[in-house]
N, CA and C atoms as an extended XYZ file, in Angstrom:
489
Properties=species:S:1:pos:R:3:atomname:S:1:resname:S:1:resid:I:1 pbc="F F F"
N         0.319       76.301       11.158 N   UNK     1
C         1.178       75.228       10.664 CA  UNK     1
C         1.545       76.192        9.424 C   UNK     1
N         2.986       76.185        9.556 N   UNK     2
C         4.056       76.720        8.445 CA  UNK     2
C         3.597       75.593        7.255 C   UNK     2
N         4.162       76.375        6.193 N   UNK     3
C         4.201       75.750        4.751 CA  UNK     3
C         4.806       74.687        4.897 C   UNK     3
N         6.262       74.314        5.610 N   UNK     4
C         6.764       73.375        5.664 CA  UNK     4
C         6.712       72.016        6.028 C   UNK     4
N         5.748       72.461        7.355 N   UNK     5
C         5.026       71.313        7.968 CA  UNK     5
C         3.981       70.647        7.297 C   UNK     5
N         3.201       71.574        6.321 N   UNK     6
C         2.493       70.859        5.510 CA  UNK     6
C         2.919       69.929        4.650 C   UNK     6
N         3.870       70.556        3.850 N   UNK     7
C         5.032       69.556        3.048 CA  UNK     7
C         5.070       68.278        3.968 C   UNK     7
N         5.724       68.291        4.683 N   UNK     8
C         6.203       66.940        5.631 CA  UNK     8
C         4.766       66.357        6.067 C   UNK     8
N         3.994       66.825        6.709 N   UNK     9
C         2.917       66.527        6.765 CA  UNK     9
C         1.957       65.482        5.657 C   UNK     9
N         2.184       66.016        4.223 N   UNK    10
C         1.779       65.186        3.249 CA  UNK    10
C         2.394       64.294        2.759 C   UNK    10
N         3.985       64.269        2.915 N   UNK    11
C         4.851       63.343        2.659 CA  UNK    11
C         4.689       61.817        3.603 C   UNK    11
N         4.391       62.278        4.843 N   UNK    12
C         4.257       61.100        6.029 CA  UNK    12
C         2.833       60.573        5.513 C   UNK    12
N         2.020       61.307        5.590 N   UNK    13
C         0.354       60.797        5.274 CA  UNK    13
C         1.046       59.911        3.757 C   UNK    13
N         1.334       60.330        2.978 N   UNK    14
C         1.827       59.320        1.323 CA  UNK    14
C         2.221       58.444        1.911 C   UNK    14
N         3.558       58.224        2.804 N   UNK    15
C         4.466       57.159        3.046 CA  UNK    15
C         3.640       56.115        3.866 C   UNK    15
N         2.799       56.785        4.928 N   UNK    16
C         1.880       55.824        5.577 CA  UNK    16
C         1.134       54.811        4.618 C   UNK    16
N         0.398       55.775        4.018 N   UNK    17
C        -0.892       55.760        2.549 CA  UNK    17
C         0.250       54.074        1.979 C   UNK    17
N         1.249       54.235        1.751 N   UNK    18
C         2.096       53.458        0.649 CA  UNK    18
C         2.481       52.066        2.016 C   UNK    18
N         2.537       52.204        2.989 N   UNK    19
C         3.341       51.409        3.691 CA  UNK    19
C         1.916       50.059        3.835 C   UNK    19
N         0.804       51.140        4.191 N   UNK    20
C        -0.385       50.338        4.440 CA  UNK    20
C        -0.661       49.367        2.996 C   UNK    20
N        -0.630       50.366        2.062 N   UNK    21
C        -1.113       49.692        0.492 CA  UNK    21
C        -0.356       47.961        0.646 C   UNK    21
N         1.210       48.395        0.886 N   UNK    22
C         2.181       47.410        0.324 CA  UNK    22
C         1.933       46.140        1.622 C   UNK    22
N         1.896       46.617        2.498 N   UNK    23
C         1.367       45.714        3.824 CA  UNK    23
C         0.104       44.707        3.321 C   UNK    23
N        -1.081       45.481        2.898 N   UNK    24
C        -1.914       44.656        2.575 CA  UNK    24
C        -2.024       43.903        1.141 C   UNK    24
N        -1.056       44.163        0.659 N   UNK    25
C        -0.588       43.421       -0.903 CA  UNK    25
C         0.074       42.024       -0.295 C   UNK    25
N         1.117       42.352        0.484 N   UNK    26
C         2.184       41.442        0.590 CA  UNK    26
C         0.934       40.496        1.577 C   UNK    26
N         0.421       40.707        2.578 N   UNK    27
C        -0.788       39.556        3.271 CA  UNK    27
C        -1.657       38.945        1.992 C   UNK    27
N        -1.954       39.780        1.311 N   UNK    28
C        -2.986       39.054       -0.041 CA  UNK    28
C        -1.937       38.022       -0.513 C   UNK    28
N        -1.076       38.503       -0.816 N   UNK    29
C        -0.169       37.550       -1.361 CA  UNK    29
C         0.232       36.223       -1.087 C   UNK    29
N         0.808       36.430        0.281 N   UNK    30
C         1.007       35.474        1.559 CA  UNK    30
C        -0.731       34.422        1.749 C   UNK    30
N        -1.096       34.858        1.457 N   UNK    31
C        -2.454       33.902        1.736 CA  UNK    31
C        -2.588       33.179        0.666 C   UNK    31
N        -2.617       33.907       -0.526 N   UNK    32
C        -3.026       33.170       -1.745 CA  UNK    32
C        -1.869       32.076       -1.955 C   UNK    32
N        -0.502       32.324       -1.794 N   UNK    33
C         0.334       31.224       -1.803 CA  UNK    33
C         0.004       30.049       -1.024 C   UNK    33
N        -0.633       30.296        0.267 N   UNK    34
C        -0.444       28.906        1.122 CA  UNK    34
C        -1.740       28.315        0.533 C   UNK    34
N        -2.444       29.233        0.057 N   UNK    35
C        -4.366       28.152       -0.239 CA  UNK    35
C        -3.445       27.492       -1.453 C   UNK    35
N        -2.411       27.819       -2.335 N   UNK    36
C        -2.077       26.679       -3.346 CA  UNK    36
C        -1.202       25.156       -2.825 C   UNK    36
N        -0.537       25.650       -1.635 N   UNK    37
C         0.141       24.486       -1.081 CA  UNK    37
C        -0.719       23.563       -0.246 C   UNK    37
N        -1.959       23.655       -0.296 N   UNK    38
C        -2.988       22.441        0.491 CA  UNK    38
C        -4.152       22.799       -0.669 C   UNK    38
N        -4.772       21.217       -1.144 N   UNK    39
C        -5.626       21.267       -2.174 CA  UNK    39
C        -6.596       20.358       -1.517 C   UNK    39
N        -7.369       20.393       -2.027 N   UNK    40
C        -8.956       19.693       -1.472 CA  UNK    40
C        -9.114       18.414       -2.741 C   UNK    40
N        -9.074       17.273       -2.324 N   UNK    41
C        -9.669       15.882       -3.753 CA  UNK    41
C       -10.840       15.677       -3.094 C   UNK    41
N       -11.632       14.903       -4.623 N   UNK    42
C       -12.339       14.364       -3.923 CA  UNK    42
C       -12.319       12.711       -3.942 C   UNK    42
N       -13.050       11.629       -3.361 N   UNK    43
C       -12.445       10.201       -4.238 CA  UNK    43
C       -13.988        9.439       -4.608 C   UNK    43
N       -14.424        9.057       -4.978 N   UNK    44
C       -15.505        8.341       -5.053 CA  UNK    44
C       -15.415        6.863       -6.009 C   UNK    44
N       -16.053        6.108       -5.981 N   UNK    45
C       -16.435        4.761       -6.548 CA  UNK    45
C       -17.493        4.384       -6.889 C   UNK    45
N       -17.689        4.456       -8.511 N   UNK    46
C       -18.619        4.126       -9.149 CA  UNK    46
C       -19.856        3.149       -9.235 C   UNK    46
N       -20.277        2.972      -10.059 N   UNK    47
C       -21.471        1.655       -9.423 CA  UNK    47
C       -20.340        0.219      -10.478 C   UNK    47
N       -19.432        0.909      -10.984 N   UNK    48
C       -18.632       -0.691      -11.883 CA  UNK    48
C       -17.395       -0.876      -10.958 C   UNK    48
N       -17.612       -0.063       -9.830 N   UNK    49
C       -16.066        0.161       -9.173 CA  UNK    49
C       -15.000        0.570       -9.808 C   UNK    49
N       -15.209        1.336      -10.283 N   UNK    50
C       -13.663        2.091      -10.625 CA  UNK    50
C       -13.822        3.535       -9.519 C   UNK    50
N       -12.512        3.666       -8.987 N   UNK    51
C       -11.976        4.717       -8.191 CA  UNK    51
C       -11.729        6.020       -8.981 C   UNK    51
N       -12.385        6.889       -8.776 N   UNK    52
C       -11.952        8.495       -9.175 CA  UNK    52
C       -11.583        9.278       -8.347 C   UNK    52
N       -10.831       10.597       -8.643 N   UNK    53
C       -10.420       11.381       -8.001 CA  UNK    53
C       -10.830       13.141       -8.851 C   UNK    53
N       -11.019       13.919       -8.083 N   UNK    54
C       -11.293       15.149       -8.716 CA  UNK    54
C       -11.094       16.474       -7.917 C   UNK    54
N       -10.927       17.582       -8.271 N   UNK    55
C       -10.672       18.657       -7.366 CA  UNK    55
C       -12.072       19.425       -7.388 C   UNK    55
N       -13.105       18.870       -7.682 N   UNK    56
C       -14.520       19.429       -7.851 CA  UNK    56
C       -15.612       18.297       -7.319 C   UNK    56
N       -16.343       18.646       -6.527 N   UNK    57
C       -17.054       17.629       -5.790 CA  UNK    57
C       -17.563       17.158       -6.240 C   UNK    57
N       -18.487       16.066       -6.521 N   UNK    58
C       -19.142       15.104       -7.301 CA  UNK    58
C       -20.407       15.363       -7.040 C   UNK    58
N       -21.419       15.695       -7.831 N   UNK    59
C       -22.987       15.641       -7.353 CA  UNK    59
C       -23.696       14.226       -7.778 C   UNK    59
N       -24.459       14.011       -6.608 N   UNK    60
C       -25.472       12.868       -6.551 CA  UNK    60
C       -24.501       11.868       -6.480 C   UNK    60
N       -23.336       11.839       -5.789 N   UNK    61
C       -22.406       10.309       -5.806 CA  UNK    61
C       -21.714       10.874       -4.265 C   UNK    61
N       -21.607        9.905       -3.179 N   UNK    62
C       -21.148        9.864       -1.782 CA  UNK    62
C       -19.406        9.958       -2.357 C   UNK    62
N       -18.680       11.351       -1.492 N   UNK    63
C       -17.432       10.734       -2.339 CA  UNK    63
C       -16.647       11.110       -1.112 C   UNK    63
N       -15.557       10.808       -0.605 N   UNK    64
C       -14.478       11.183        0.290 CA  UNK    64
C       -13.625       12.186       -0.025 C   UNK    64
N       -13.507       13.253        0.844 N   UNK    65
C       -12.590       14.646        1.061 CA  UNK    65
C       -11.294       14.138        1.496 C   UNK    65
N       -10.646       14.254        0.575 N   UNK    66
C        -8.740       14.160        0.960 CA  UNK    66
C        -8.130       15.346        0.892 C   UNK    66
N        -7.332       15.648        1.993 N   UNK    67
C        -6.869       17.054        2.065 CA  UNK    67
C        -5.184       16.822        1.789 C   UNK    67
N        -4.998       17.172        0.609 N   UNK    68
C        -3.397       17.021        0.329 CA  UNK    68
C        -2.755       18.422        0.416 C   UNK    68
N        -1.536       18.448        0.903 N   UNK    69
C        -0.634       19.505        1.544 CA  UNK    69
C         0.446       18.849        0.373 C   UNK    69
N         0.947       19.963       -0.286 N   UNK    70
C         1.710       19.792       -0.881 CA  UNK    70
C         3.209       20.630       -0.410 C   UNK    70
N         4.570       20.043       -0.943 N   UNK    71
C         5.606       20.869       -0.332 CA  UNK    71
C         5.677       22.139       -1.025 C   UNK    71
N         6.961       23.130       -1.496 N   UNK    72
C         7.058       23.860       -2.409 CA  UNK    72
C         6.877       23.504       -3.594 C   UNK    72
N         6.102       24.495       -4.667 N   UNK    73
C         6.272       23.860       -5.809 CA  UNK    73
C         7.420       24.008       -6.914 C   UNK    73
N         7.301       23.124       -7.365 N   UNK    74
C         8.475       22.992       -8.060 CA  UNK    74
C         8.060       23.262       -9.843 C   UNK    74
N         9.315       22.968      -10.764 N   UNK    75
C         8.915       23.035      -11.795 CA  UNK    75
C         8.101       22.587      -12.289 C   UNK    75
N         7.755       21.141      -11.841 N   UNK    76
C         7.036       19.965      -12.885 CA  UNK    76
C         6.265       19.465      -11.699 C   UNK    76
N         5.334       20.186      -10.807 N   UNK    77
C         4.425       20.133       -9.867 CA  UNK    77
C         3.044       19.237      -10.512 C   UNK    77
N         3.140       18.327       -9.454 N   UNK    78
C         1.956       17.104       -9.804 CA  UNK    78
C         0.534       17.298       -9.307 C   UNK    78
N        -0.391       17.371       -9.769 N   UNK    79
C        -1.673       17.703       -9.750 CA  UNK    79
C        -2.254       16.927       -8.385 C   UNK    79
N        -3.197       17.267       -7.644 N   UNK    80
C        -3.538       16.811       -6.442 CA  UNK    80
C        -4.548       15.598       -6.720 C   UNK    80
N        -5.055       15.483       -7.835 N   UNK    81
C        -5.414       14.268       -8.273 CA  UNK    81
C        -4.138       12.955       -8.607 C   UNK    81
N        -3.192       13.309       -9.241 N   UNK    82
C        -1.973       12.677       -9.408 CA  UNK    82
C        -1.384       12.433       -8.046 C   UNK    82
N        -1.086       13.150       -6.866 N   UNK    83
C        -0.562       13.056       -5.947 CA  UNK    83
C        -1.634       11.686       -4.859 C   UNK    83
N        -2.844       12.095       -5.203 N   UNK    84
C        -3.645       11.000       -4.215 CA  UNK    84
C        -3.460        9.621       -5.189 C   UNK    84
N        -3.693        9.335       -6.527 N   UNK    85
C        -3.603        8.432       -6.548 CA  UNK    85
C        -2.229        7.442       -6.938 C   UNK    85
N        -1.010        8.339       -6.864 N   UNK    86
C        -0.076        7.911       -6.357 CA  UNK    86
C         0.238        7.588       -4.970 C   UNK    86
N        -0.409        8.025       -3.833 N   UNK    87
C        -0.595        7.294       -2.294 CA  UNK    87
C        -1.609        6.175       -2.697 C   UNK    87
N        -2.567        5.928       -3.428 N   UNK    88
C        -3.367        4.678       -3.447 CA  UNK    88
C        -2.300        4.072       -4.105 C   UNK    88
N        -1.561        3.977       -5.012 N   UNK    89
C        -0.821        3.148       -5.571 CA  UNK    89
C         0.478        2.631       -4.915 C   UNK    89
N         0.960        3.730       -4.032 N   UNK    90
C         1.823        3.042       -3.028 CA  UNK    90
C         1.174        2.169       -1.561 C   UNK    90
N        -0.349        2.695       -1.475 N   UNK    91
C        -0.710        1.633       -0.498 CA  UNK    91
C        -0.945        0.582       -0.953 C   UNK    91
N        -1.593        0.316       -2.134 N   UNK    92
C        -1.766       -0.663       -2.889 CA  UNK    92
C        -0.471       -1.931       -2.890 C   UNK    92
N         0.640       -1.181       -3.531 N   UNK    93
C         1.682       -1.937       -3.668 CA  UNK    93
C         2.432       -2.534       -1.897 C   UNK    93
N         2.297       -1.862       -1.174 N   UNK    94
C         2.496       -2.183        0.179 CA  UNK    94
C         1.516       -3.478        0.451 C   UNK    94
N         0.578       -3.561        0.353 N   UNK    95
C        -0.458       -4.731        0.451 CA  UNK    95
C         0.105       -5.383       -0.068 C   UNK    95
N         0.336       -5.353       -1.606 N   UNK    96
C         0.498       -7.086       -2.119 CA  UNK    96
C         1.867       -7.391       -1.552 C   UNK    96
N         2.538       -6.498       -1.314 N   UNK    97
C         3.894       -6.968       -0.666 CA  UNK    97
C         3.777       -7.957        0.557 C   UNK    97
N         2.872       -7.291        1.486 N   UNK    98
C         2.652       -8.087        2.365 CA  UNK    98
C         1.822       -9.220        2.249 C   UNK    98
N         0.687       -9.120        1.318 N   UNK    99
C        -0.123      -10.488        0.994 CA  UNK    99
C         0.888      -11.661        0.713 C   UNK    99
N         2.129      -11.022       -0.494 N   UNK   100
C         3.094      -12.116       -0.703 CA  UNK   100
C         3.764      -12.450       -0.172 C   UNK   100
N         4.419      -11.706        1.269 N   UNK   101
C         5.010      -12.489        2.137 CA  UNK   101
C         4.055      -13.267        3.005 C   UNK   101
N         2.613      -13.333        3.457 N   UNK   102
C         1.709      -14.039        3.989 CA  UNK   102
C         1.784      -15.341        3.412 C   UNK   102
N         1.589      -15.115        2.225 N   UNK   103
C         1.396      -16.278        0.694 CA  UNK   103
C         2.900      -17.408        1.360 C   UNK   103
N         3.766      -16.761        1.084 N   UNK   104
C         5.056      -17.349        1.273 CA  UNK   104
C         5.153      -18.095        2.366 C   UNK   104
N         4.686      -17.335        3.792 N   UNK   105
C         5.236      -17.762        4.993 CA  UNK   105
C         3.873      -19.201        4.831 C   UNK   105
N         2.754      -19.075        4.705 N   UNK   106
C         1.674      -19.854        4.392 CA  UNK   106
C         2.542      -21.320        3.651 C   UNK   106
N         3.077      -20.844        2.569 N   UNK   107
C         3.495      -21.876        1.613 CA  UNK   107
C         4.629      -22.944        2.181 C   UNK   107
N         5.511      -22.180        2.769 N   UNK   108
C         6.670      -22.636        3.869 CA  UNK   108
C         5.957      -23.514        4.839 C   UNK   108
N         5.223      -22.998        5.491 N   UNK   109
C         4.494      -24.150        6.748 CA  UNK   109
C         4.122      -25.203        6.432 C   UNK   109
N         3.017      -25.030        5.022 N   UNK   110
C         2.669      -26.222        4.546 CA  UNK   110
C         3.861      -27.370        3.824 C   UNK   110
N         4.621      -26.737        3.278 N   UNK   111
C         5.649      -27.425        2.784 CA  UNK   111
C         6.569      -27.958        3.875 C   UNK   111
N         6.653      -27.281        5.261 N   UNK   112
C         7.357      -28.243        6.211 CA  UNK   112
C         6.479      -29.400        6.894 C   UNK   112
N         5.141      -29.044        6.913 N   UNK   113
C         4.340      -30.098        7.550 CA  UNK   113
C         4.226      -31.435        6.251 C   UNK   113
N         4.240      -30.954        5.351 N   UNK   114
C         4.193      -32.185        3.854 CA  UNK   114
C         5.634      -32.735        4.554 C   UNK   114
N         6.707      -32.261        4.621 N   UNK   115
C         8.036      -33.173        4.633 CA  UNK   115
C         8.146      -33.530        5.679 C   UNK   115
N         7.376      -33.397        6.921 N   UNK   116
C         7.613      -34.051        8.459 CA  UNK   116
C         6.584      -35.267        8.175 C   UNK   116
N         5.751      -35.145        7.433 N   UNK   117
C         4.561      -36.116        7.226 CA  UNK   117
C         5.605      -37.298        6.336 C   UNK   117
N         6.091      -37.015        5.273 N   UNK   118
C         7.178      -37.876        4.344 CA  UNK   118
C         7.992      -38.438        5.207 C   UNK   118
N         8.606      -37.655        6.362 N   UNK   119
C         9.653      -38.060        7.470 CA  UNK   119
C         9.301      -39.302        8.255 C   UNK   119
N         8.040      -38.636        8.724 N   UNK   120
C         7.406      -39.953        9.997 CA  UNK   120
C         6.813      -41.173        8.858 C   UNK   120
N         6.281      -40.994        7.840 N   UNK   121
C         5.972      -42.360        7.286 CA  UNK   121
C         6.954      -42.916        6.601 C   UNK   121
N         8.131      -42.293        6.160 N   UNK   122
C         9.661      -43.132        6.070 CA  UNK   122
C         9.830      -43.935        7.333 C   UNK   122
N         9.777      -43.154        8.226 N   UNK   123
C        10.239      -44.223        9.750 CA  UNK   123
C         9.188      -45.385        9.682 C   UNK   123
N         8.083      -44.916        9.581 N   UNK   124
C         7.475      -46.524        9.452 CA  UNK   124
C         7.510      -47.380        8.561 C   UNK   124
N         7.738      -47.059        7.641 N   UNK   125
C         8.222      -48.282        6.420 CA  UNK   125
C         9.335      -48.724        6.779 C   UNK   125
N        10.497      -47.711        7.500 N   UNK   126
C        11.620      -48.763        7.866 CA  UNK   126
C        11.474      -49.632        8.984 C   UNK   126
N        11.068      -49.090       10.172 N   UNK   127
C        10.709      -49.821       11.394 CA  UNK   127
C         9.629      -51.009       11.338 C   UNK   127
N         8.538      -51.329       10.528 N   UNK   128
C         7.619      -51.508       10.024 CA  UNK   128
C         7.855      -52.660        8.917 C   UNK   128
N         7.929      -54.078        9.478 N   UNK   129
C         7.765      -55.163        7.984 CA  UNK   129
C         6.297      -55.532        7.955 C   UNK   129
N         5.090      -55.160        8.848 N   UNK   130
C         4.121      -55.706        8.013 CA  UNK   130
C         3.033      -53.737        7.835 C   UNK   130
N         2.800      -53.556        6.887 N   UNK   131
C         1.791      -52.114        6.945 CA  UNK   131
C         0.741      -52.664        6.166 C   UNK   131
N        -0.149      -52.421        7.043 N   UNK   132
C        -1.723      -52.117        6.630 CA  UNK   132
C        -2.385      -50.966        5.936 C   UNK   132
N        -3.056      -51.078        4.816 N   UNK   133
C        -3.400      -49.871        3.871 CA  UNK   133
C        -5.093      -50.450        3.670 C   UNK   133
N        -5.676      -49.219        2.845 N   UNK   134
C        -6.859      -49.660        2.612 CA  UNK   134
C        -6.736      -49.550        0.953 C   UNK   134
N        -7.270      -50.624        0.442 N   UNK   135
C        -6.812      -50.562       -0.917 CA  UNK   135
C        -8.410      -50.799       -1.498 C   UNK   135
N        -9.101      -49.663       -1.969 N   UNK   136
C       -10.176      -49.664       -2.162 CA  UNK   136
C       -11.581      -50.649       -1.488 C   UNK   136
N       -11.697      -50.228       -0.231 N   UNK   137
C       -12.509      -50.624        0.884 CA  UNK   137
C       -11.946      -52.179        1.323 C   UNK   137
N       -10.742      -52.565        0.740 N   UNK   138
C       -10.305      -53.743        1.601 CA  UNK   138
C        -9.002      -53.659        2.217 C   UNK   138
N        -8.825      -54.208        3.070 N   UNK   139
C        -7.601      -53.852        4.057 CA  UNK   139
C        -6.743      -54.889        3.563 C   UNK   139
N        -5.828      -54.768        3.717 N   UNK   140
C        -4.389      -55.524        3.388 CA  UNK   140
C        -3.564      -55.267        3.697 C   UNK   140
N        -2.379      -56.337        3.930 N   UNK   141
C        -0.881      -55.896        4.114 CA  UNK   141
C         0.129      -55.601        2.399 C   UNK   141
N         0.776      -54.757        2.990 N   UNK   142
C         1.880      -54.399        1.827 CA  UNK   142
C         2.785      -55.728        1.635 C   UNK   142
N         3.081      -56.137        0.600 N   UNK   143
C         4.486      -56.726        0.444 CA  UNK   143
C         5.622      -56.517        0.725 C   UNK   143
N         6.670      -57.381        1.018 N   UNK   144
C         7.873      -56.716        0.774 CA  UNK   144
C         8.630      -55.815       -0.180 C   UNK   144
N         7.975      -55.878       -1.054 N   UNK   145
C         8.409      -55.345       -2.334 CA  UNK   145
C         7.915      -53.974       -2.175 C   UNK   145
N         6.656      -54.239       -2.272 N   UNK   146
C         5.802      -52.511       -1.611 CA  UNK   146
C         6.378      -51.931       -0.873 C   UNK   146
N         6.648      -52.540        0.370 N   UNK   147
C         7.494      -51.565        1.117 CA  UNK   147
C         8.767      -50.950        0.571 C   UNK   147
N         9.234      -51.795        0.042 N   UNK   148
C        10.795      -51.209        0.119 CA  UNK   148
C        10.374      -50.352       -1.381 C   UNK   148
N         9.809      -50.344       -1.974 N   UNK   149
C         9.375      -49.569       -3.065 CA  UNK   149
C         8.904      -48.144       -2.483 C   UNK   149
N         8.023      -48.071       -1.816 N   UNK   150
C         7.501      -46.849       -0.698 CA  UNK   150
C         8.895      -46.115       -0.513 C   UNK   150
N         9.365      -46.957        0.413 N   UNK   151
C        10.356      -46.541        0.915 CA  UNK   151
C        11.357      -45.573       -0.141 C   UNK   151
N        11.580      -46.008       -1.190 N   UNK   152
C        12.524      -45.523       -2.439 CA  UNK   152
C        11.677      -44.171       -2.648 C   UNK   152
N        10.594      -44.475       -2.751 N   UNK   153
C         9.520      -43.457       -3.222 CA  UNK   153
C         9.579      -41.980       -2.138 C   UNK   153
N         9.183      -42.742       -0.787 N   UNK   154
C         9.526      -41.613        0.191 CA  UNK   154
C        11.017      -40.492        0.419 C   UNK   154
N        12.043      -41.873       -0.255 N   UNK   155
C        13.118      -41.001        0.173 CA  UNK   155
C        13.402      -40.391       -0.844 C   UNK   155
N        12.861      -40.325       -2.323 N   UNK   156
C        13.452      -39.538       -3.274 CA  UNK   156
C        12.304      -38.066       -3.209 C   UNK   156
N        11.228      -38.430       -2.620 N   UNK   157
C        10.307      -37.415       -2.166 CA  UNK   157
C        11.207      -36.400       -1.161 C   UNK   157
N        11.727      -36.909       -0.385 N   UNK   158
C        12.344      -36.277        0.789 CA  UNK   158
C        13.371      -35.175        0.104 C   UNK   158
N        13.977      -36.103       -0.576 N   UNK   159
C        15.407      -35.736       -1.091 CA  UNK   159
C        15.324      -34.202       -2.655 C   UNK   159
N        13.822      -34.829       -3.000 N   UNK   160
C        13.609      -33.584       -4.270 CA  UNK   160
C        12.795      -32.326       -3.446 C   UNK   160
N        12.001      -32.488       -2.580 N   UNK   161
C        11.224      -31.281       -2.149 CA  UNK   161
C        11.497      -30.978       -0.476 C   UNK   161
N        12.515      -31.528        0.030 N   UNK   162
C        12.522      -31.249        1.602 CA  UNK   162
C        14.031      -31.064        1.765 C   UNK   162
N        14.805      -31.147        0.975 N   UNK   163
C        16.136      -30.244        0.974 CA  UNK   163
C        16.465      -29.640        1.741 C   UNK   163
């Protein structure tokens, strides 16, 4: 082997070695940065009912492992605990909205039923001249004045509550 071939061989070996080192560094860098994008968070509830989050698994407590994948890091990156807290708050808000919607629907149905009862009673008071009521355990008929007063009362209630 000539002296020139030895020099070329050394250069090739150094280049080959440098390329492998560069490749190893690049692979290490990419494996570490991908680990930064995925975080594990532990969630548990203490004996007082308080929910806790931590990236360290608690000892002697049953906890739930929550896996969080974050997007690309930004200048103001939030922690995994904050992300989990935000997720819980969002779910709580959604549940509160659903509960309010169900409550509103229930209130509307109850109001509709009350209004229908008022309408039915008003029709009975206008169509019947004799209406029997239970007055402290005694059955009696309403007087025409009482019927007129109740009719006016039902009309006002319908106007105010069922318009």
